C-alpha positions as protocol buffer text, in pm:
chain_id: "A"
residue {
  index: 1
  type: ASP
  ca { x: 9579 y: 12552 z: 11693 }
}
residue {
  index: 2
  type: ILE
  ca { x: 9708 y: 12186 z: 11605 }
}
residue {
  index: 3
  type: LYS
  ca { x: 9566 y: 11951 z: 11853 }
}
residue {
  index: 4
  type: TYR
  ca { x: 9675 y: 11638 z: 11669 }
}
residue {
  index: 5
  type: CYS
  ca { x: 9819 y: 11529 z: 11314 }
}
residue {
  index: 6
  type: PHE
  ca { x: 9771 y: 11263 z: 11093 }
}
residue {
  index: 7
  type: SER
  ca { x: 10014 y: 11016 z: 11239 }
}
residue {
  index: 8
  type: SER
  ca { x: 9934 y: 11098 z: 11638 }
}
residue {
  index: 9
  type: HIS
  ca { x: 9884 y: 10806 z: 11844 }
}
residue {
  index: 10
  type: PRO
  ca { x: 9512 y: 10723 z: 11848 }
}
residue {
  index: 11
  type: VAL
  ca { x: 9472 y: 10809 z: 12194 }
}
residue {
  index: 12
  type: PHE
  ca { x: 9527 y: 11197 z: 12127 }
}
residue {
  index: 13
  type: PRO
  ca { x: 9273 y: 11253 z: 11844 }
}
residue {
  index: 14
  type: ILE
  ca { x: 9019 y: 11025 z: 11996 }
}
residue {
  index: 15
  type: GLY
  ca { x: 9022 y: 11239 z: 12330 }
}
residue {
  index: 16
  type: GLU
  ca { x: 8975 y: 11532 z: 12137 }
}
residue {
  index: 17
  type: VAL
  ca { x: 8717 y: 11423 z: 11914 }
}
residue {
  index: 18
  type: CYS
  ca { x: 8510 y: 11265 z: 12189 }
}
residue {
  index: 19
  type: LEU
  ca { x: 8554 y: 11608 z: 12419 }
}
residue {
  index: 20
  type: GLU
  ca { x: 8441 y: 11797 z: 12122 }
}
residue {
  index: 21
  type: LEU
  ca { x: 8141 y: 11572 z: 12052 }
}
residue {
  index: 22
  type: TYR
  ca { x: 8017 y: 11580 z: 12386 }
}
residue {
  index: 23
  type: LEU
  ca { x: 8092 y: 11971 z: 12456 }
}
residue {
  index: 24
  type: ASN
  ca { x: 7873 y: 12025 z: 12128 }
}
residue {
  index: 25
  type: LYS
  ca { x: 7580 y: 11845 z: 12253 }
}
residue {
  index: 26
  type: TYR
  ca { x: 7591 y: 11883 z: 12617 }
}
residue {
  index: 27
  type: ASN
  ca { x: 7317 y: 12157 z: 12645 }
}
residue {
  index: 28
  type: THR
  ca { x: 7142 y: 12032 z: 12322 }
}
residue {
  index: 29
  type: SER
  ca { x: 7075 y: 11677 z: 12327 }
}
residue {
  index: 30
  type: GLU
  ca { x: 6933 y: 11433 z: 12595 }
}
residue {
  index: 31
  type: ASN
  ca { x: 7217 y: 11189 z: 12519 }
}
residue {
  index: 32
  type: PRO
  ca { x: 7523 y: 11400 z: 12457 }
}
residue {
  index: 33
  type: LYS
  ca { x: 7757 y: 11084 z: 12494 }
}
residue {
  index: 34
  type: GLU
  ca { x: 7602 y: 10941 z: 12155 }
}
residue {
  index: 35
  type: PHE
  ca { x: 7729 y: 11025 z: 11834 }
}
residue {
  index: 36
  type: ASN
  ca { x: 7702 y: 10913 z: 11464 }
}
residue {
  index: 37
  type: ARG
  ca { x: 8015 y: 10801 z: 11209 }
}
residue {
  index: 38
  type: SER
  ca { x: 7957 y: 11136 z: 11010 }
}
residue {
  index: 39
  type: GLU
  ca { x: 7989 y: 11360 z: 11348 }
}
residue {
  index: 40
  type: PHE
  ca { x: 8316 y: 11168 z: 11464 }
}
residue {
  index: 41
  type: GLU
  ca { x: 8467 y: 11220 z: 11112 }
}
residue {
  index: 42
  type: SER
  ca { x: 8375 y: 11611 z: 11114 }
}
residue {
  index: 43
  type: ALA
  ca { x: 8518 y: 11653 z: 11453 }
}
residue {
  index: 44
  type: TYR
  ca { x: 8844 y: 11472 z: 11356 }
}
residue {
  index: 45
  type: LEU
  ca { x: 8880 y: 11661 z: 11028 }
}
residue {
  index: 46
  type: ASN
  ca { x: 8806 y: 12006 z: 11184 }
}
residue {
  index: 47
  type: ASN
  ca { x: 9130 y: 11967 z: 11401 }
}
residue {
  index: 48
  type: VAL
  ca { x: 9356 y: 11745 z: 11225 }
}
residue {
  index: 49
  type: HIS
  ca { x: 9691 y: 11879 z: 11057 }
}
residue {
  index: 50
  type: PHE
  ca { x: 9730 y: 11763 z: 10695 }
}
residue {
  index: 51
  type: GLY
  ca { x: 9975 y: 12009 z: 10577 }
}
residue {
  index: 52
  type: ASP
  ca { x: 9889 y: 12246 z: 10272 }
}
residue {
  index: 53
  type: ASP
  ca { x: 9702 y: 11986 z: 10061 }
}
residue {
  index: 54
  type: ARG
  ca { x: 9380 y: 11907 z: 10245 }
}
residue {
  index: 55
  type: GLU
  ca { x: 9194 y: 11772 z: 9933 }
}
residue {
  index: 56
  type: SER
  ca { x: 9417 y: 11489 z: 9850 }
}
residue {
  index: 57
  type: MET
  ca { x: 9405 y: 11369 z: 10231 }
}
residue {
  index: 58
  type: THR
  ca { x: 9041 y: 11325 z: 10233 }
}
residue {
  index: 59
  type: THR
  ca { x: 9049 y: 10963 z: 10134 }
}
residue {
  index: 60
  type: ILE
  ca { x: 9315 y: 10871 z: 10360 }
}
residue {
  index: 61
  type: ALA
  ca { x: 9161 y: 11059 z: 10649 }
}
residue {
  index: 62
  type: GLU
  ca { x: 8816 y: 10878 z: 10593 }
}
residue {
  index: 63
  type: ASP
  ca { x: 9014 y: 10558 z: 10631 }
}
residue {
  index: 64
  type: ARG
  ca { x: 9192 y: 10704 z: 10959 }
}
residue {
  index: 65
  type: VAL
  ca { x: 8853 y: 10790 z: 11103 }
}
residue {
  index: 66
  type: ASP
  ca { x: 8753 y: 10423 z: 11040 }
}
residue {
  index: 67
  type: ASP
  ca { x: 9076 y: 10294 z: 11217 }
}
residue {
  index: 68
  type: LEU
  ca { x: 9024 y: 10539 z: 11507 }
}
residue {
  index: 69
  type: LEU
  ca { x: 8655 y: 10400 z: 11562 }
}
residue {
  index: 70
  type: GLU
  ca { x: 8795 y: 10045 z: 11547 }
}
residue {
  index: 71
  type: PHE
  ca { x: 9035 y: 10155 z: 11801 }
}
residue {
  index: 72
  type: SER
  ca { x: 8814 y: 10306 z: 12017 }
}
residue {
  index: 73
  type: LEU
  ca { x: 8566 y: 10019 z: 12019 }
}
residue {
  index: 74
  type: SER
  ca { x: 8838 y: 9746 z: 12072 }
}
residue {
  index: 75
  type: HIS
  ca { x: 8954 y: 9958 z: 12373 }
}
residue {
  index: 76
  type: GLY
  ca { x: 8605 y: 10007 z: 12542 }
}
residue {
  index: 77
  type: ILE
  ca { x: 8636 y: 10392 z: 12473 }
}
residue {
  index: 78
  type: ILE
  ca { x: 8320 y: 10367 z: 12279 }
}
residue {
  index: 79
  type: LYS
  ca { x: 8025 y: 10114 z: 12229 }
}
residue {
  index: 80
  type: LYS
  ca { x: 7815 y: 9993 z: 11944 }
}
residue {
  index: 81
  type: ASP
  ca { x: 7534 y: 9835 z: 12077 }
}
residue {
  index: 82
  type: ASP
  ca { x: 7143 y: 9873 z: 11991 }
}
residue {
  index: 83
  type: ASP
  ca { x: 7067 y: 9851 z: 12370 }
}
residue {
  index: 84
  type: ILE
  ca { x: 7310 y: 10106 z: 12473 }
}
residue {
  index: 85
  type: VAL
  ca { x: 7272 y: 10366 z: 12179 }
}
residue {
  index: 86
  type: GLU
  ca { x: 6932 y: 10454 z: 12119 }
}
residue {
  index: 87
  type: GLN
  ca { x: 6950 y: 10707 z: 11858 }
}
residue {
  index: 88
  type: ARG
  ca { x: 7306 y: 10720 z: 11730 }
}
residue {
  index: 89
  type: ASP
  ca { x: 7571 y: 10484 z: 11601 }
}
residue {
  index: 90
  type: PHE
  ca { x: 7801 y: 10479 z: 11905 }
}
residue {
  index: 91
  type: LYS
  ca { x: 7811 y: 10609 z: 12258 }
}
residue {
  index: 92
  type: ILE
  ca { x: 8133 y: 10746 z: 12449 }
}
residue {
  index: 93
  type: MET
  ca { x: 8162 y: 10483 z: 12749 }
}
residue {
  index: 94
  type: TRP
  ca { x: 8265 y: 10739 z: 13038 }
}
residue {
  index: 95
  type: SER
  ca { x: 8072 y: 10759 z: 13353 }
}
residue {
  index: 96
  type: SER
  ca { x: 8161 y: 11115 z: 13460 }
}
residue {
  index: 97
  type: GLU
  ca { x: 7989 y: 11412 z: 13391 }
}
residue {
  index: 98
  type: ASP
  ca { x: 8266 y: 11653 z: 13388 }
}
residue {
  index: 99
  type: PRO
  ca { x: 8410 y: 11699 z: 13042 }
}
residue {
  index: 100
  type: GLY
  ca { x: 8747 y: 11727 z: 13150 }
}
residue {
  index: 101
  type: ASP
  ca { x: 8772 y: 11353 z: 13250 }
}
residue {
  index: 102
  type: ILE
  ca { x: 8717 y: 11252 z: 12857 }
}
residue {
  index: 103
  type: LYS
  ca { x: 9053 y: 11270 z: 12761 }
}
residue {
  index: 104
  type: SER
  ca { x: 9212 y: 11086 z: 13074 }
}
residue {
  index: 105
  type: MET
  ca { x: 8931 y: 10833 z: 13031 }
}
residue {
  index: 106
  type: VAL
  ca { x: 9044 y: 10756 z: 12677 }
}
residue {
  index: 107
  type: GLN
  ca { x: 9426 y: 10732 z: 12795 }
}
residue {
  index: 108
  type: ASN
  ca { x: 9311 y: 10517 z: 13103 }
}
residue {
  index: 109
  type: LYS
  ca { x: 9115 y: 10264 z: 12905 }
}
residue {
  index: 110
  type: TYR
  ca { x: 9372 y: 10234 z: 12651 }
}
residue {
  index: 111
  type: ILE
  ca { x: 9631 y: 10175 z: 12915 }
}
residue {
  index: 112
  type: ASP
  ca { x: 9359 y: 9924 z: 13098 }
}
residue {
  index: 113
  type: SER
  ca { x: 9321 y: 9736 z: 12796 }
}
residue {
  index: 114
  type: LYS
  ca { x: 9719 y: 9694 z: 12704 }
}
residue {
  index: 115
  type: VAL
  ca { x: 9778 y: 9537 z: 13047 }
}
residue {
  index: 116
  type: PRO
  ca { x: 9627 y: 9180 z: 12997 }
}
residue {
  index: 117
  type: GLU
  ca { x: 9785 y: 9186 z: 12639 }
}
residue {
  index: 118
  type: ARG
  ca { x: 10133 y: 9309 z: 12766 }
}
residue {
  index: 119
  type: THR
  ca { x: 10118 y: 9062 z: 13064 }
}
residue {
  index: 120
  type: GLY
  ca { x: 10009 y: 8783 z: 12816 }
}
residue {
  index: 121
  type: GLN
  ca { x: 10329 y: 8866 z: 12576 }
}
residue {
  index: 122
  type: ILE
  ca { x: 10574 y: 8869 z: 12881 }
}
residue {
  index: 123
  type: ALA
  ca { x: 10471 y: 8524 z: 12984 }
}
residue {
  index: 124
  type: TYR
  ca { x: 10490 y: 8405 z: 12639 }
}
residue {
  index: 125
  type: ASP
  ca { x: 10853 y: 8545 z: 12617 }
}
residue {
  index: 126
  type: ARG
  ca { x: 10944 y: 8399 z: 12957 }
}
residue {
  index: 127
  type: THR
  ca { x: 10795 y: 8077 z: 12867 }
}
residue {
  index: 128
  type: LYS
  ca { x: 11000 y: 8054 z: 12539 }
}
residue {
  index: 129
  type: GLU
  ca { x: 11320 y: 8151 z: 12685 }
}
residue {
  index: 130
  type: GLU
  ca { x: 11297 y: 7879 z: 12955 }
}
residue {
  index: 131
  type: HIS
  ca { x: 11204 y: 7627 z: 12690 }
}
residue {
  index: 132
  type: GLU
  ca { x: 11479 y: 7735 z: 12463 }
}
residue {
  index: 133
  type: LYS
  ca { x: 11737 y: 7708 z: 12766 }
}
residue {
  index: 134
  type: GLY
  ca { x: 11668 y: 7348 z: 12770 }
}
residue {
  index: 135
  type: GLU
  ca { x: 11715 y: 7254 z: 12418 }
}
residue {
  index: 136
  type: ALA
  ca { x: 12022 y: 7145 z: 12273 }
}
residue {
  index: 137
  type: SER
  ca { x: 12117 y: 7271 z: 11914 }
}
residue {
  index: 138
  type: LEU
  ca { x: 12271 y: 7010 z: 11642 }
}
residue {
  index: 139
  type: ASP
  ca { x: 12625 y: 7140 z: 11709 }
}
residue {
  index: 140
  type: ASP
  ca { x: 12618 y: 6972 z: 12030 }
}
residue {
  index: 141
  type: PHE
  ca { x: 12601 y: 6653 z: 11880 }
}
residue {
  index: 142
  type: ALA
  ca { x: 12876 y: 6720 z: 11625 }
}
residue {
  index: 143
  type: ASN
  ca { x: 13156 y: 6431 z: 11636 }
}
């Protein structure tokens, strides 16, 4: 099954990868929410659809993994902190113990982090429009 492709929005592969990482460690690890970069990369590569030529895509895929990890960090989906993560590089920042909630958590954290950004953009656009309404152009001063 194709779960996501290389050009999928980051929310979809991150949700799938976090779910797979958690489920793979659920009964075998004391901290199933913690993972290494290599584990993330392996889970991503196992499920991504590249087409027929997987070998030529490996370098690009490694860059995509870096982008996905950065996206996850910036939206609060995962955390990289020595105080939080004891044995691994990252930790999934999800409070439930129900694996079915992981994908919705990823989507909710993304949406929640976009609200202030979008609100700021709307405020900027409105202020700019108000300012431009009050300004005259050089054509208004022609003889």
